N, C-alpha and C positions, 0 to 999 in steps of 0.2 A: 608571541604575537598572534592575535586573532585575526582571522580574514573578515573584512568588512564587507558585507553584502550590499550592493547597490541596487540591484533589480529585484523582481519578484522571487520568492523562494522556490527553490527546486520542489520543495515539499507541498507547495500550494496545490491543492486539488487531488493529491495522491489518495487521501482517505475516501474521496468521492469516487475516484476511479477503481479503487479496490472494492467498494461496496457495490458499484455497477457490475463490475466483472463477476463478483460473488453472485449477485442476484441472476445474471445472465446463465451462470453455471447451475443455477437452481440449488444453491448451497445456503445453508443457514450459517450464522456466525459461529454456532457450535460446530457444524460440519467442517467449516474451514479450520477453526481452532484444533480440531482433532487431527486434520491433515498437517498442521504445522506443530503440533505438539504443545500448543498453548490453550488457555481458557478462552471461552467465548467473550469474556469481559475484556481480555487483551486485544481481541480482534475488534471489539467495538471501540476501544480506546484509540486504536489505530485509524478506524474509519472516520472517527470524530476529530482526528488530529491531536489528540491528547498526548499521544507517544509517537514517535517518529522512528520508523525502522531504518537500520542502515542499508547500504546498497546490497550487501550479501543477503540480508533478510528479505529485501524486496524481491531479489531474484528467487529466493525460495517461495515467497507468496504467489509470484507470477507463475512459477512452476506448479504449485498447488492449484491454481485456478485455471491452468492450461492456457494461458496467454502469454505473449512475449512481453519481457520486461519493458520494452518501449511503450506498450500500452499503458503502463501505469506511471511512468516518469516521462514527462514532457519537458524538455529542457528549453525549448524557445519555440516561438511561432514564426513561420516563414513569411 
């Protein structure tokens, strides 16, 4: 059985937040890819929302960017 999502996707905006965090850290997609052990194309795919990293990979991305995971993943608004 698959979980049916009724609200906005947890992934909504993650790519944009990764891109903004990367730019704030003055990193290129290639720089971030080198830190993650992936290509710059893979970083671009994540930033554009073409691919969705799992939670473990998001934690690695946050660490590589020097930001808390909560800065990349926003579960809801207050």
